[in-house]
C-alpha positions in Angstrom: -73.6 -29.0 -55.3 -70.7 -28.1 -53.0 -70.6 -29.7 -49.6 -70.1 -27.6 -46.5 -67.6 -29.0 -44.0 -68.9 -28.7 -40.5 -66.8 -28.6 -37.4 -67.9 -30.7 -34.5 -66.9 -29.1 -31.2 -66.6 -31.3 -28.2 -69.9 -31.8 -26.4 -70.6 -28.9 -24.1 -68.0 -26.4 -25.7 -69.4 -23.5 -27.7 -67.8 -21.6 -30.6 -67.4 -18.6 -28.3 -65.4 -20.6 -25.8 -63.1 -21.9 -28.5 -62.6 -18.3 -29.8 -61.9 -17.1 -26.3 -59.3 -19.8 -25.9 -57.6 -18.8 -29.1 -57.6 -15.2 -28.1 -56.1 -16.1 -24.7 -53.4 -18.2 -26.3 -52.6 -15.3 -28.6 -52.4 -12.9 -25.6 -50.1 -15.3 -23.7 -47.9 -15.6 -26.8 -47.7 -11.8 -27.1 -46.9 -11.6 -23.3 -44.2 -14.2 -23.7 -42.7 -12.3 -26.6 -42.8 -9.1 -24.5 -41.1 -10.8 -21.6 -38.5 -12.2 -24.0 -37.9 -8.7 -25.3 -37.7 -7.4 -21.8 -35.2 -10.1 -20.8 -33.1 -9.3 -23.9 -33.2 -5.6 -22.9 -32.1 -6.4 -19.4 -29.3 -8.6 -20.7 -28.1 -5.8 -23.0 -28.3 -3.4 -20.0 -26.3 -5.9 -17.9 -23.7 -6.2 -20.7 -23.5 -2.4 -20.8 -23.0 -2.2 -17.1 -20.4 -4.9 -17.2 -18.6 -3.0 -19.9 -18.8 0.2 -17.8 -17.5 -1.7 -14.8 -14.6 -3.1 -16.9 -13.9 0.5 -18.0 -13.9 1.8 -14.4 -11.6 -1.1 -13.3 -9.2 -0.3 -16.1 -9.2 3.4 -15.3 -8.7 2.7 -11.6 -5.8 0.4 -12.4 -4.3 3.1 -14.5 -4.7 5.7 -11.7 -3.1 3.3 -9.2 -0.1 2.9 -11.6 0.1 6.7 -11.9 0.0 7.0 -8.1 2.7 4.4 -7.7 4.8 6.2 -10.2 4.4 9.5 -8.3 5.1 7.9 -5.0 8.2 6.3 -6.5 9.3 9.7 -7.8 8.7 11.2 -4.3 10.7 8.4 -2.7 13.6 9.0 -5.0 13.5 12.7 -4.4 13.5 12.1 -0.7 16.5 9.9 -1.2 18.3 12.8 -2.9 17.2 15.1 -0.1 18.7 12.7 2.4 21.9 12.4 0.5 22.5 16.1 -0.2 20.9 17.8 2.8 20.4 15.5 5.8 23.6 13.4 5.6 26.0 16.3 5.6 24.2 17.9 8.5 23.4 14.8 10.6 26.9 14.8 12.2 26.5 18.4 13.4 22.9 17.8 14.6 23.9 14.7 16.6 26.9 16.6 17.9 24.4 18.9 19.6 23.2 15.8 21.4 26.7 14.9 22.6 27.7 12.5 19.8 31.0 12.9 18.0 30.7 10.9 14.8 33.7 10.9 12.6 32.3 9.3 9.5 29.0 9.3 7.6 28.0 6.9 4.9 24.9 6.8 2.6 23.5 3.7 1.0 25.5 1.0 2.7 24.7 -2.7 1.8 25.7 -5.8 3.8 25.7 -9.1 1.9 27.1 -11.9 4.2 26.1 -15.2 2.4 28.1 -17.3 4.9 25.9 -16.2 7.8 22.8 -15.3 5.7 22.8 -11.7 6.8 21.5 -9.3 4.2 20.4 -5.7 4.8 20.6 -2.2 3.5 21.4 0.9 5.5 20.3 4.4 4.4 22.6 6.4 6.6 25.5 5.0 8.7 27.3 7.3 11.2 30.2 6.0 13.2 33.2 6.6 15.5 35.4 4.4 17.6 32.7 3.8 20.3 29.2 4.1 18.7 27.3 3.6 15.5 24.1 5.4 14.5 22.0 3.6 11.9 19.4 5.9 10.3 16.4 4.5 8.3 14.7 7.1 6.0 11.1 7.0 4.8 8.8 9.4 3.2 6.0 8.5 5.7 7.3 6.0 8.3 4.8 3.4 9.4 4.8 1.0 12.4 5.8 -1.7 10.0 8.8 0.3 8.9 9.8 0.8 12.5 9.5 -2.9 13.3 11.6 -3.6 10.2 14.3 -1.3 11.5 14.4 -3.2 14.7 15.0 -6.4 12.8 17.7 -4.5 10.8 19.4 -3.5 14.1 19.4 -7.1 15.3 21.0 -8.2 12.1 23.7 -5.5 12.4 24.4 -6.5 16.0 24.9 -10.1 14.9 27.1 -9.0 12.0 29.1 -6.8 14.3 29.7 -9.6 16.8 30.9 -11.9 14.1 33.5 -9.3 13.1 34.5 -8.5 16.7 32.9 -5.1 16.5 32.1 -4.2 20.2 30.8 -0.7 19.5 27.3 0.3 20.7 24.7 0.4 17.9 21.9 3.0 18.1 19.0 3.6 15.7 17.1 6.5 14.2 14.1 6.9 11.9 13.8 9.9 9.5 10.6 10.9 7.8 9.2 13.8 5.7 5.7 13.2 7.2 5.8 11.7 10.7 2.4 10.8 12.3 2.2 11.4 16.0 1.4 7.7 16.8 4.3 6.5 14.6 6.6 9.1 16.2 5.6 7.9 19.7 6.1 4.3 18.7 9.6 5.0 17.3 10.6 6.8 20.5 9.1 4.0 22.6 11.3 1.5 20.8 14.3 3.6 21.6 14.9 5.2 18.2 15.9 8.8 17.6 13.3 10.6 15.4 14.4 12.9 12.6 11.7 15.2 11.0 11.6 18.4 9.1 11.7 21.7 11.0 11.4 24.8 8.8 14.2 24.8 6.2 16.1 22.2 8.1 15.3 19.2 10.3 15.3 18.4 14.0 16.2 15.3 16.0 14.0 14.1 18.9 15.8 12.1 21.5 14.0 9.3 23.3 14.1 10.5 26.9 12.0 10.8 30.0 9.9 7.6 30.1 11.7 6.4 26.9 15.4 5.6 26.5 17.7 5.1 23.6 17.9 1.4 22.8 21.5 0.0 22.5 22.2 -3.0 20.4 
């Protein structure tokens, strides 16, 4: 005769309670599995977003390179405009303001290693008494104007070292000249050169502003 194995539950605990505990454990395991699946889904979503962010960053970097390339092309074209249109006419324009410049140079470089004076000059107008140093920018900034002041100081030092006693004056030329930048340039004693129709005009620092002489 087969023997039936009986299960002795701890005193005070019924079969129903044990079965309920088993069911609760199963529910918790299913809930844990659901949460793990949800976590995995979120991780996949995070990975997707990171890949999307990486794609956007790469596209933005490419767009910035393209913008830099176009700005470079615009700058180069402006340099050509300066060389072929502005330079030949600057002497005549400044003549209207009372200057008689005999020579005009484009793209002058100074490399004085002995006195550590290094600078580049976009346009250099001169006669026996005065020199006009023109800095050309597509869109001049306050930083560009401040840099031109430093350039003028270097040129003054270089001129003194070579017994050049002429008066040095400065000008800033721009395709797009903001009003605040224009005012700042005039305040610093620079002539302002900007487009005017098919040609360009020169604004002289006068009134409360005066041409700065180096």
